[in-house]
C-alpha positions as CSV (number, residue, x, y, z in Angstrom):
1,M,0.0,0.0,0.0
2,T,1.4,3.4,-0.9
3,I,1.8,6.3,1.6
4,N,-1.2,8.1,0.0
5,E,-3.4,5.0,0.0
6,T,-2.7,4.6,3.8
7,Q,-3.5,8.3,4.4
8,D,-6.7,8.1,2.5
9,E,-7.7,5.0,4.6
10,I,-7.0,6.9,7.8
11,I,-9.0,10.0,6.6
12,E,-11.9,7.6,5.8
13,E,-11.8,6.0,9.3
14,F,-11.5,9.4,11.1
15,T,-14.2,11.2,9.1
16,A,-16.6,8.4,9.7
17,L,-16.6,9.5,13.3
18,D,-18.5,12.8,13.7
19,D,-17.7,13.4,17.4
20,W,-14.2,14.5,18.3
21,M,-14.4,12.6,21.6
22,D,-14.7,9.4,19.4
23,R,-11.7,10.5,17.4
24,Y,-9.6,11.1,20.5
25,Q,-10.7,7.6,21.7
26,M,-9.5,6.2,18.4
27,L,-6.1,7.8,19.0
28,I,-6.0,6.5,22.6
29,D,-6.8,3.0,21.3
30,L,-4.1,3.2,18.7
31,G,-1.6,4.3,21.4
32,E,-2.6,1.4,23.6
33,E,-2.2,-1.1,20.7
34,Q,1.4,0.2,20.2
35,A,4.0,-2.1,21.7
36,P,6.1,-0.2,24.2
37,L,9.7,0.5,23.5
38,A,12.3,-1.3,25.6
39,D,14.0,0.9,28.2
40,A,17.2,0.6,26.2
41,D,15.6,2.5,23.3
42,K,14.3,5.3,25.6
43,T,17.5,7.3,25.2
44,E,18.2,11.0,24.8
45,Q,19.3,10.3,21.2
46,N,15.8,8.9,20.4
47,L,13.9,11.6,22.4
48,I,12.0,14.1,20.2
49,D,12.7,17.8,20.9
50,G,9.7,20.0,20.8
51,C,7.3,17.7,22.4
52,Q,5.7,18.5,25.8
53,S,5.3,14.8,26.5
54,R,8.2,12.5,26.2
55,V,8.3,10.8,22.8
56,W,10.9,8.4,21.5
57,I,11.3,7.3,17.9
58,V,13.6,4.6,16.8
59,C,14.4,4.0,13.1
60,E,15.9,0.9,11.5
61,E,16.6,0.2,7.9
62,K,15.9,-3.3,6.4
63,D,16.1,-4.2,2.7
64,G,16.1,-0.5,1.7
65,K,13.0,0.4,3.7
66,L,12.7,2.2,7.0
67,H,10.8,0.8,10.0
68,F,10.0,3.0,12.9
69,R,9.1,2.1,16.5
70,A,7.9,4.7,19.0
71,D,6.6,5.3,22.5
72,S,5.3,8.1,24.6
73,D,4.4,8.7,28.2
74,A,1.1,10.3,27.1
75,L,-1.6,8.2,25.6
76,I,-3.0,10.6,23.0
77,V,0.6,11.5,21.9
78,K,1.4,7.8,21.6
79,G,-1.7,7.4,19.4
80,L,-0.6,10.4,17.3
81,V,2.9,8.9,16.7
82,A,1.3,5.5,16.0
83,L,-0.9,7.1,13.4
84,V,2.1,8.8,11.7
85,L,4.1,5.5,11.8
86,Q,1.1,3.7,10.2
87,V,1.6,6.0,7.2
88,V,5.4,6.0,6.8
89,N,6.4,2.6,8.1
90,D,8.1,0.2,5.7
91,H,8.6,2.6,2.8
92,R,11.8,3.7,1.1
93,P,13.6,6.8,2.6
94,D,13.0,8.9,-0.5
95,E,9.2,8.1,-0.4
96,I,9.0,9.1,3.2
97,Y,11.1,12.3,2.8
98,A,9.0,13.4,-0.2
99,A,5.6,12.5,1.3
100,D,3.0,15.1,1.8
101,L,1.4,14.0,5.0
102,Y,-1.9,15.6,4.2
103,F,-3.9,13.4,6.5
104,I,-3.0,15.5,9.5
105,E,-4.8,18.5,8.0
106,R,-7.7,16.5,6.5
107,I,-8.7,14.8,9.7
108,G,-8.6,18.1,11.6
109,L,-5.7,17.2,13.9
110,R,-4.2,20.7,13.7
111,D,-7.5,22.3,14.6
112,H,-8.3,20.0,17.5
113,L,-5.0,19.5,19.2
114,S,-3.6,22.0,21.8
115,P,-0.8,24.2,20.3
116,T,1.8,22.2,22.3
117,R,0.5,18.8,21.0
118,S,0.3,20.3,17.5
119,N,3.9,21.4,17.8
120,G,4.9,18.0,19.1
121,L,3.3,16.3,16.1
122,L,5.2,18.6,13.8
123,A,8.4,17.8,15.6
124,M,7.7,14.0,15.3
125,V,7.1,14.4,11.5
126,K,10.3,16.5,11.2
127,Q,12.4,13.9,13.0
128,I,11.0,11.1,10.8
129,R,11.9,13.1,7.7
130,M,15.4,13.7,9.1
131,Y,15.8,9.9,9.6
132,A,14.6,9.4,6.0
133,L,17.0,12.0,4.7
134,A,19.9,10.5,6.7
135,F,19.2,7.0,5.4
136,Q,18.7,8.2,1.8
137,T,22.1,10.0,1.9
138,K,23.8,6.9,3.5
139,M,22.2,4.5,0.9
140,Q,23.3,6.8,-2.1
141,G,26.8,7.2,-0.7
């Protein structure tokens, strides 16, 4: 499935829910389904700057594709990062780096998150793009 197909699927799932409380619950459920990171992965190096909550993202390359794992100490934030990873996981670095993550806007996350959570979400996306760029450069060189 392409990045855009995954995004379209997420948009469909979220817009099927009229009530924002239901959408928040969906995020919390996604966060709860996410396997926790091992304490060994919860390092300063994996910690995302710009998030009010603590968020760790680990990136690994396998067969030319990137796989991310993440965790947070806040359930909604853990759900947000799980949602982003659902879109970008197991794609090539160039695809991830070039992707327009339009689902964030379309499902109304920017409008319904507090400014600090919204900034945190942008920081997560920025870090994922930086990982993609680093692996893309490494793979070309």
